[in-house]
BAZATI-108518 format. One record per residue (C-alpha): residue number from 1; residue in one letter; x, y, z. Coordinates in Angstrom, 3 decimals, decimal comma. Layout:
N
{site NUM "A" {X Y Z}}
...
***
This chain:
153
{site 1 "M" {20,896 -157,392 -42,699}}
{site 2 "N" {24,152 -158,735 -41,914}}
{site 3 "R" {24,837 -158,529 -38,158}}
{site 4 "R" {28,190 -159,255 -38,164}}
{site 5 "N" {29,110 -156,471 -39,377}}
{site 6 "H" {28,026 -154,223 -35,819}}
{site 7 "S" {30,459 -152,201 -34,280}}
{site 8 "F" {31,192 -151,221 -30,754}}
{site 9 "V" {33,201 -148,870 -28,578}}
{site 10 "M" {34,134 -149,990 -25,338}}
{site 11 "E" {35,799 -147,041 -22,578}}
{site 12 "S" {38,167 -148,989 -19,387}}
{site 13 "K" {39,340 -147,538 -16,388}}
{site 14 "L" {43,160 -148,102 -16,337}}
{site 15 "H" {44,914 -148,295 -12,646}}
{site 16 "D" {48,754 -149,848 -13,996}}
{site 17 "V" {48,798 -147,626 -17,571}}
{site 18 "K" {52,592 -148,600 -17,836}}
{site 19 "G" {51,727 -152,212 -18,060}}
{site 20 "R" {48,326 -152,367 -20,374}}
{site 21 "V" {50,900 -149,270 -23,298}}
{site 22 "D" {53,226 -152,275 -22,729}}
{site 23 "Y" {50,858 -154,971 -23,564}}
{site 24 "I" {48,802 -153,881 -26,486}}
{site 25 "S" {52,124 -153,614 -28,252}}
{site 26 "S" {54,127 -155,572 -27,462}}
{site 27 "P" {54,462 -157,762 -31,103}}
{site 28 "K" {55,416 -160,987 -27,747}}
{site 29 "R" {52,583 -160,750 -26,320}}
{site 30 "Q" {49,395 -159,714 -29,231}}
{site 31 "E" {50,429 -162,541 -31,859}}
{site 32 "N" {47,548 -160,602 -34,456}}
{site 33 "L" {49,076 -157,168 -33,697}}
{site 34 "Y" {49,915 -154,550 -36,903}}
{site 35 "A" {50,570 -151,775 -36,034}}
{site 36 "V" {51,350 -148,915 -33,215}}
{site 37 "F" {51,248 -145,610 -32,735}}
{site 38 "S" {51,907 -142,767 -30,483}}
{site 39 "N" {52,580 -139,280 -29,653}}
{site 40 "V" {54,380 -139,572 -26,490}}
{site 41 "E" {57,722 -141,133 -25,629}}
{site 42 "D" {57,081 -144,055 -23,293}}
{site 43 "S" {58,399 -141,999 -19,814}}
{site 44 "Y" {55,704 -140,570 -20,674}}
{site 45 "W" {53,495 -143,428 -19,307}}
{site 46 "D" {55,941 -143,422 -16,353}}
{site 47 "L" {56,218 -139,069 -15,474}}
{site 48 "L" {51,732 -139,933 -15,503}}
{site 49 "T" {51,784 -142,952 -13,587}}
{site 50 "E" {53,873 -140,535 -11,199}}
{site 51 "Q" {51,956 -137,742 -10,958}}
{site 52 "N" {48,218 -139,362 -10,919}}
{site 53 "Q" {49,004 -141,015 -8,143}}
{site 54 "R" {50,529 -138,482 -6,080}}
{site 55 "D" {47,847 -136,617 -6,735}}
{site 56 "F" {45,429 -139,547 -6,224}}
{site 57 "A" {47,459 -140,095 -2,509}}
{site 58 "K" {47,344 -136,332 -1,368}}
{site 59 "S" {42,999 -136,382 -2,031}}
{site 60 "G" {42,177 -138,727 0,270}}
{site 61 "T" {39,784 -140,713 -1,502}}
{site 62 "E" {38,697 -144,297 -0,755}}
{site 63 "G" {39,959 -146,962 -3,979}}
{site 64 "T" {42,137 -147,820 -6,719}}
{site 65 "C" {44,031 -144,346 -8,918}}
{site 66 "I" {42,738 -144,407 -12,408}}
{site 67 "E" {46,010 -143,155 -14,037}}
{site 68 "A" {44,115 -143,231 -17,620}}
{site 69 "R" {41,644 -144,641 -19,837}}
{site 70 "E" {41,362 -146,899 -22,779}}
{site 71 "L" {38,731 -147,192 -25,828}}
{site 72 "I" {38,532 -150,364 -27,514}}
{site 73 "I" {36,816 -149,663 -30,715}}
{site 74 "M" {36,097 -152,202 -32,827}}
{site 75 "L" {36,731 -151,301 -36,668}}
{site 76 "P" {34,648 -152,755 -40,488}}
{site 77 "P" {36,327 -156,081 -41,100}}
{site 78 "S" {36,717 -154,675 -44,743}}
{site 79 "L" {38,942 -152,148 -42,934}}
{site 80 "I" {42,355 -154,946 -43,056}}
{site 81 "D" {42,588 -154,156 -47,082}}
{site 82 "Y" {44,191 -151,232 -46,020}}
{site 83 "D" {47,354 -150,074 -44,751}}
{site 84 "H" {48,017 -150,329 -41,230}}
{site 85 "E" {50,573 -147,765 -40,395}}
{site 86 "I" {47,692 -145,478 -41,883}}
{site 87 "L" {44,391 -146,641 -40,914}}
{site 88 "L" {46,175 -146,486 -37,083}}
{site 89 "K" {48,069 -143,060 -37,973}}
{site 90 "Y" {43,991 -141,591 -39,605}}
{site 91 "M" {42,505 -143,624 -37,172}}
{site 92 "T" {44,261 -141,541 -33,784}}
{site 93 "S" {44,667 -138,699 -34,684}}
{site 94 "K" {40,844 -137,608 -35,277}}
{site 95 "F" {40,643 -138,452 -31,491}}
{site 96 "L" {43,678 -136,173 -31,243}}
{site 97 "E" {42,700 -133,569 -33,211}}
{site 98 "K" {39,527 -133,403 -31,188}}
{site 99 "Y" {40,752 -134,162 -27,935}}
{site 100 "D" {44,844 -132,919 -28,287}}
{site 101 "V" {45,754 -135,835 -25,048}}
{site 102 "G" {49,052 -137,765 -24,873}}
{site 103 "C" {48,161 -140,865 -26,470}}
{site 104 "C" {49,141 -144,790 -27,258}}
{site 105 "A" {47,451 -147,039 -30,011}}
{site 106 "A" {47,420 -150,792 -31,458}}
{site 107 "L" {45,669 -151,836 -34,363}}
{site 108 "H" {44,869 -156,154 -33,268}}
{site 109 "H" {43,018 -158,661 -34,842}}
{site 110 "N" {41,585 -161,104 -31,866}}
{site 111 "K" {42,886 -164,709 -31,796}}
{site 112 "S" {40,354 -165,955 -34,456}}
{site 113 "K" {41,072 -162,946 -36,676}}
{site 114 "T" {37,206 -162,183 -37,207}}
{site 115 "N" {37,286 -158,619 -34,237}}
{site 116 "L" {39,798 -156,341 -35,817}}
{site 117 "H" {40,221 -153,684 -33,695}}
{site 118 "I" {42,121 -150,443 -32,181}}
{site 119 "H" {43,037 -150,216 -28,928}}
{site 120 "L" {43,469 -146,519 -27,664}}
{site 121 "I" {45,070 -145,553 -24,095}}
{site 122 "F" {44,927 -142,075 -23,530}}
{site 123 "S" {45,689 -139,775 -20,937}}
{site 124 "E" {42,841 -137,897 -19,188}}
{site 125 "R" {44,866 -134,464 -18,817}}
{site 126 "E" {48,451 -132,548 -19,470}}
{site 127 "I" {51,537 -134,304 -18,353}}
{site 128 "R" {53,973 -130,756 -16,382}}
{site 129 "Q" {57,055 -131,438 -17,375}}
{site 130 "E" {58,323 -129,494 -14,764}}
{site 131 "V" {56,528 -128,512 -11,190}}
{site 132 "E" {54,621 -125,455 -11,538}}
{site 133 "R" {55,346 -122,361 -9,327}}
{site 134 "K" {52,494 -121,170 -8,573}}
{site 135 "I" {53,208 -116,862 -6,274}}
{site 136 "A" {50,729 -115,288 -4,123}}
{site 137 "S" {49,105 -113,012 -6,719}}
{site 138 "R" {47,402 -110,949 -3,216}}
{site 139 "N" {49,124 -108,538 -0,555}}
{site 140 "M" {47,264 -108,661 2,241}}
{site 141 "F" {46,995 -111,579 4,870}}
{site 142 "Y" {45,484 -111,961 8,255}}
{site 143 "N" {46,120 -113,098 11,248}}
{site 144 "E" {44,081 -114,050 15,165}}
{site 145 "S" {45,019 -110,196 15,117}}
{site 146 "G" {43,244 -109,479 11,845}}
{site 147 "P" {45,017 -108,000 8,590}}
{site 148 "F" {48,122 -106,545 7,188}}
{site 149 "A" {50,361 -106,669 4,486}}
{site 150 "I" {53,394 -108,270 3,406}}
{site 151 "S" {55,440 -105,454 1,598}}
{site 152 "C" {58,005 -107,082 -1,275}}
{site 153 "G" {60,726 -104,695 -2,611}}
***
């Protein structure tokens, strides 16, 4: 049995999603970058960060806000012979079929070219392009004297 063909998937919590997306997708910062795929505009990550940071601050939770998650997926070395763009789009589309979230993915080799892998950054939430306006559905309210009705119209 050849032990060099092990595969793995590692998941990480991201506290700076914009920086990480830039890092994995930048040809200047990645010497063995073969392909990049995204199903969202760059501004999506700005909106996601703002929304997550705002909700995290409101929650009063201790610690650091998790803005997104990243999977690092090791691939068999033989896949390097496939078209890089098609390989990355295929792998990412399988993930999106199941989860339908915003994502950015990049196909890389490590510096020594011994580990072909995909970085797949994804949102855990749906981004609202506009503020959701909520309207109370009840017409009975309470104060210190008890219930009272409000008529609308």
